[in-house]
C-alpha positions as CSV (number, residue, x, y, z in Angstrom):
1,X,-0.2,0.3,-0.3
2,X,1.2,3.7,-0.5
3,X,2.9,5.5,2.6
4,X,1.1,9.1,2.5
5,X,1.6,11.9,5.1
6,X,-2.2,13.2,4.1
7,X,-5.1,11.6,6.3
8,X,-7.4,9.2,4.6
9,X,-11.2,9.2,4.6
10,X,-12.3,6.2,3.4
11,X,-15.9,6.2,1.5
12,X,-17.8,2.9,1.1
13,X,-20.1,3.8,-1.5
14,X,-22.2,1.8,-4.2
15,X,-21.9,5.9,-6.3
16,X,-19.9,8.1,-5.7
17,X,-21.2,11.0,-7.6
18,X,-24.9,10.2,-5.6
19,X,-23.0,13.0,-3.3
20,X,-20.9,15.7,-4.2
21,X,-18.1,14.7,-2.5
22,X,-15.0,17.0,-1.9
23,X,-12.4,15.9,-4.5
24,X,-10.3,19.4,-4.0
25,X,-6.8,18.1,-3.6
26,X,-5.9,21.5,-1.0
27,X,-8.0,19.4,1.2
28,X,-6.6,18.0,5.1
29,X,-8.4,14.7,4.5
30,X,-8.4,12.4,1.3
31,X,-10.7,11.0,0.0
32,X,-10.3,6.8,-0.5
33,X,-13.6,5.3,-2.4
34,X,-14.6,1.8,-1.5
35,X,-17.5,-0.3,-3.8
36,X,-19.6,-2.5,-1.8
37,X,-20.2,-5.6,-2.1
38,X,-19.4,-9.0,0.2
39,X,-15.7,-8.3,0.4
40,X,-16.4,-4.8,2.6
41,X,-15.7,-5.7,5.6
42,X,-12.5,-7.6,4.1
43,X,-11.2,-4.7,2.9
44,X,-12.2,-2.1,5.9
45,X,-10.2,-4.0,8.1
46,X,-7.3,-4.9,6.0
47,X,-7.0,-0.6,5.0
48,X,-7.6,0.0,8.8
49,X,-5.2,-2.5,9.9
50,X,-2.5,-1.4,7.7
51,X,0.5,0.9,9.8
52,X,1.4,3.1,6.9
53,X,-2.2,4.7,6.2
54,X,-3.4,7.3,8.5
55,X,-7.2,6.9,8.0
56,X,-8.9,9.2,10.2
57,X,-12.5,8.2,9.4
58,X,-14.7,5.3,7.5
59,X,-18.0,6.5,6.5
60,X,-20.3,3.4,5.0
61,X,-22.9,5.3,2.4
62,X,-25.9,3.6,1.9
63,X,-23.3,0.1,1.5
64,X,-23.9,-1.8,5.1
65,X,-26.7,-3.0,6.9
66,X,-26.8,-2.2,10.7
67,X,-25.7,-5.7,11.5
68,X,-22.6,-4.6,8.8
69,X,-22.2,-2.1,11.0
70,X,-22.0,-3.8,14.4
71,X,-19.8,-6.2,12.7
72,X,-17.3,-3.8,11.7
73,X,-17.8,-2.0,14.5
74,X,-16.9,-4.7,16.3
75,X,-13.9,-6.3,15.0
76,X,-11.7,-2.7,14.5
77,X,-8.8,-2.9,15.3
78,X,-7.6,-1.3,19.1
79,X,-5.5,0.6,17.2
80,X,-8.6,2.6,15.1
81,X,-9.4,5.3,17.1
82,X,-11.6,7.5,14.4
83,X,-14.9,8.6,13.4
84,X,-17.1,5.3,11.4
85,X,-20.2,6.3,10.5
86,X,-23.0,4.6,8.5
87,X,-25.5,6.5,6.2
88,X,-28.7,5.3,5.5
89,X,-31.3,6.4,2.4
90,X,-33.0,8.3,4.6
91,X,-30.2,11.0,5.4
92,X,-30.0,9.8,9.2
93,X,-26.7,7.3,10.0
94,X,-25.3,6.5,13.0
95,X,-21.7,7.9,14.5
96,X,-19.6,5.8,16.1
97,X,-16.7,7.8,18.2
98,X,-13.8,7.3,20.5
99,X,-15.0,8.8,24.0
100,X,-13.0,9.4,26.7
101,X,-10.7,6.2,28.3
102,X,-10.7,4.9,24.5
103,X,-13.7,3.9,24.9
104,X,-16.5,4.2,21.4
105,X,-19.8,6.4,21.7
106,X,-22.5,6.0,19.6
107,X,-24.7,7.8,17.9
108,X,-28.2,8.2,16.5
109,X,-27.5,11.2,13.8
110,X,-30.6,12.4,12.1
111,X,-31.0,14.0,8.4
112,X,-29.6,17.5,10.0
113,X,-26.8,15.6,11.6
114,X,-25.1,14.3,8.9
115,X,-25.0,17.8,6.9
116,X,-23.5,18.9,9.6
117,X,-21.1,15.9,10.3
118,X,-20.3,16.3,6.1
119,X,-19.8,19.6,6.4
120,X,-18.1,20.4,9.2
121,X,-15.1,18.5,7.8
122,X,-15.7,19.8,4.9
123,X,-16.2,16.2,3.2
124,X,-18.9,17.6,0.8
125,X,-18.8,20.7,-0.9
126,X,-21.4,23.9,-0.5
127,X,-23.6,23.0,-3.1
128,X,-24.6,19.9,-2.0
129,X,-25.5,21.1,1.2
130,X,-27.5,23.5,-0.2
131,X,-29.3,20.9,-1.8
132,X,-30.0,18.8,1.0
133,X,-30.3,21.6,3.8
């Protein structure tokens, strides 16, 4: 795998064109897209276990059932302290983040929370924020 000094956001989605992701080179984090499918869990865990990659967050955009999301959370490497976000077709989702002491906390996200999260981390471009407002 490649070695990079830029932080990475892994995004698992069936079609990256469904959302107006921010691909601009000057971003603090680089977006890396994974397809969905039966091997998604293994792709995710392989990337998260790769020591040369600095993964800041993982976003499952319509590619994981609730059961698959929980399976990924249950098998996260202990070294990974980044966010794990599951977005569903209704625009809502769940966020798993590191809490105090290294434990993970789980938040339910309403569509406005999803917009806030994606916008706050500059993951989608402004026109996408206006469209989903």
